[in-house]
C-alpha positions as CSV (number, residue, x, y, z in Angstrom):
1,M,-15.8,21.9,-8.6
2,R,-17.7,18.7,-9.0
3,N,-19.4,16.9,-6.2
4,E,-17.8,13.9,-6.9
5,A,-14.1,15.4,-6.7
6,V,-15.9,16.9,-3.3
7,N,-16.9,13.3,-2.2
8,R,-13.5,11.8,-3.1
9,V,-11.3,14.7,-1.1
10,R,-13.8,14.2,2.3
11,L,-13.2,10.6,2.1
12,V,-9.5,11.1,2.0
13,F,-9.3,13.7,4.5
14,T,-11.0,11.3,7.0
15,L,-8.6,8.3,6.1
16,F,-5.7,10.3,6.2
17,D,-6.3,11.5,9.8
18,A,-5.1,8.4,10.8
19,D,-5.4,9.2,14.8
20,G,-9.2,10.6,14.2
21,N,-9.0,13.8,15.9
22,G,-10.7,15.9,13.1
23,V,-7.5,17.5,11.6
24,L,-4.4,16.5,9.9
25,E,-0.8,16.6,11.6
26,S,2.5,15.4,10.6
27,D,1.9,12.3,12.6
28,D,-0.8,11.3,10.6
29,F,1.6,11.3,7.5
30,T,4.0,9.7,9.2
31,L,1.6,7.0,10.5
32,M,-0.6,6.3,7.4
33,S,3.3,5.8,5.4
34,S,4.3,3.1,8.0
35,R,1.0,1.4,7.6
36,V,1.7,1.4,3.5
37,A,4.9,0.4,3.8
38,A,4.3,-2.4,6.0
39,A,1.0,-3.4,3.6
40,V,3.9,-4.4,1.1
41,P,6.7,-5.9,3.3
42,E,8.0,-7.4,0.1
43,A,8.7,-4.0,-1.4
44,D,12.3,-2.8,-1.7
45,E,13.6,-0.2,0.5
46,A,14.4,2.4,-2.5
47,R,10.5,2.1,-3.5
48,K,9.4,2.3,0.3
49,Q,11.5,5.7,0.7
50,A,10.2,7.1,-2.8
51,M,6.5,6.4,-1.3
52,R,7.4,7.7,2.0
53,A,9.0,11.0,0.4
54,G,5.7,11.4,-1.6
55,F,3.9,11.2,1.7
56,T,6.2,14.0,3.1
57,R,5.6,16.4,0.2
58,Y,2.1,16.0,0.3
59,W,2.0,17.1,4.2
60,N,4.9,19.8,3.6
61,T,2.6,21.3,1.0
62,L,-0.6,21.5,3.1
63,V,1.6,23.1,5.7
64,E,3.1,25.5,3.5
65,E,-0.1,26.8,1.7
66,L,-2.3,26.3,4.6
67,D,-1.3,26.8,8.0
68,A,-1.3,30.2,8.4
69,N,-1.2,30.4,12.4
70,G,1.6,27.7,12.5
71,D,-0.1,25.7,14.8
72,G,1.0,22.3,12.4
73,R,-3.0,21.5,11.6
74,I,-4.8,21.5,8.7
75,T,-8.9,21.6,9.1
76,Y,-11.1,19.7,6.5
77,D,-11.7,23.2,5.4
78,E,-8.4,24.1,4.7
79,Y,-7.3,21.1,3.2
80,Q,-10.5,20.9,0.4
81,A,-9.3,24.4,-0.4
82,C,-5.7,23.5,-1.4
83,V,-6.1,20.0,-2.6
84,L,-8.4,20.7,-5.1
85,S,-6.6,23.7,-6.5
86,P,-3.8,21.7,-8.6
87,E,-2.3,25.2,-9.3
88,R,-1.0,25.0,-5.6
89,F,-1.2,21.1,-5.0
90,G,-0.6,19.6,-8.5
91,G,3.5,19.0,-8.0
92,A,2.2,17.2,-4.3
93,V,-0.2,15.0,-6.1
94,D,2.4,14.1,-8.9
95,A,5.0,13.0,-6.0
96,F,2.6,11.4,-4.3
97,A,0.8,9.6,-7.0
98,A,4.1,8.5,-8.3
99,G,5.5,6.9,-4.9
100,F,2.4,5.3,-3.9
101,A,1.7,3.6,-7.3
102,R,4.9,2.5,-8.0
103,L,5.4,1.1,-4.7
104,G,3.1,-1.3,-5.7
105,D,5.1,-2.6,-8.5
106,L,7.6,-5.6,-6.8
107,D,9.2,-6.8,-9.7
108,G,9.8,-3.9,-11.7
109,S,7.5,-5.0,-14.8
110,G,5.7,-1.7,-14.6
111,T,2.5,-3.5,-13.6
112,V,0.8,-4.1,-10.1
113,T,-1.0,-7.1,-8.8
114,R,-4.3,-7.6,-7.1
115,P,-2.8,-8.9,-4.0
116,A,-0.3,-5.7,-3.8
117,F,-2.7,-3.4,-4.9
118,I,-5.2,-4.7,-2.3
119,G,-2.6,-4.6,0.5
120,L,-1.5,-0.6,-0.3
121,M,-5.3,0.4,-0.7
122,R,-6.3,-1.2,2.7
123,G,-3.0,0.1,4.2
124,V,-4.8,3.9,3.2
125,G,-8.1,2.7,4.9
126,F,-10.2,2.4,1.7
127,D,-13.0,-0.5,1.8
128,L,-12.0,-3.8,0.2
129,P,-15.5,-3.9,-2.2
130,N,-14.3,-0.4,-3.5
131,I,-10.6,-1.3,-4.2
132,H,-11.7,-4.6,-6.1
133,A,-13.9,-2.5,-8.3
134,L,-11.2,0.1,-8.8
135,F,-9.3,-2.6,-9.7
136,D,-11.5,-4.4,-11.7
137,A,-12.3,-0.7,-13.7
138,F,-8.4,-0.8,-14.8
139,G,-8.9,-3.6,-16.8
140,P,-6.4,-6.2,-15.5
141,D,-4.5,-8.1,-17.7
142,D,-5.1,-12.1,-17.7
143,D,-2.2,-12.5,-15.1
144,D,-4.2,-9.8,-12.8
145,R,-2.3,-7.2,-13.1
146,V,-2.9,-3.4,-13.6
147,R,-0.5,-1.0,-15.3
148,V,1.4,1.1,-12.8
149,D,1.1,4.3,-15.2
150,V,-3.0,3.9,-15.4
151,W,-2.9,3.8,-11.4
152,E,-0.7,6.2,-11.1
153,A,-2.7,8.9,-13.7
154,E,-6.0,7.4,-11.9
155,I,-4.4,8.8,-8.5
156,K,-4.2,12.3,-9.9
157,N,-7.2,12.2,-11.2
158,F,-9.0,11.2,-7.6
159,Y,-7.8,15.1,-6.8
160,A,-9.1,17.0,-9.9
161,P,-11.7,19.2,-9.0
162,D,-13.1,18.9,-12.5
163,K,-13.4,14.9,-12.9
164,G,-16.2,12.7,-12.4
165,G,-17.4,9.6,-13.7
166,I,-14.1,8.5,-13.6
167,P,-12.8,5.3,-11.9
168,A,-11.5,6.8,-8.8
169,D,-15.2,7.6,-7.9
170,L,-15.5,3.8,-7.1
171,L,-13.5,4.4,-3.8
172,A,-15.5,7.1,-2.5
173,A,-19.0,5.1,-3.3
174,A,-21.1,3.5,-0.7
175,P,-19.2,0.3,-0.4
176,A,-20.4,-2.4,-2.5
177,A,-22.1,-5.4,-1.1
């Protein structure tokens, strides 16, 4: 497992712990998906529902895989053990990546504008300079848009234990000046 993957997972655990109590719970994912939906109010309801379904599957997979004592809480150690195991978590990541990235395709063009991208990523809690760095790493077109499939693939890379030196590492880097 690469250090970059561990850094990415540590960051996303902190962000998903929406209430800051040090563990992940169902309410954290409800709160996070509400923040993300609010970040792009112009998105249609079907896309918002797909995004929420991705968050729900993500949570349900964690609980099914990790919550042996049934308390509805996932610690960081438990989380890391699951999300960095593609055989255990790959389906949840696929659903999450698709729902999240496609929510930003507001006009159905297969692309995401910088403002929509920023809104979604800020809704999760990533730092603005890192968001811009990631967007730029995707090679936006002349209209300052990135392809949804490129973003979706990079979300999947974010959870890959064997990936390093990838654009997603920019999200876990110290915020750029």
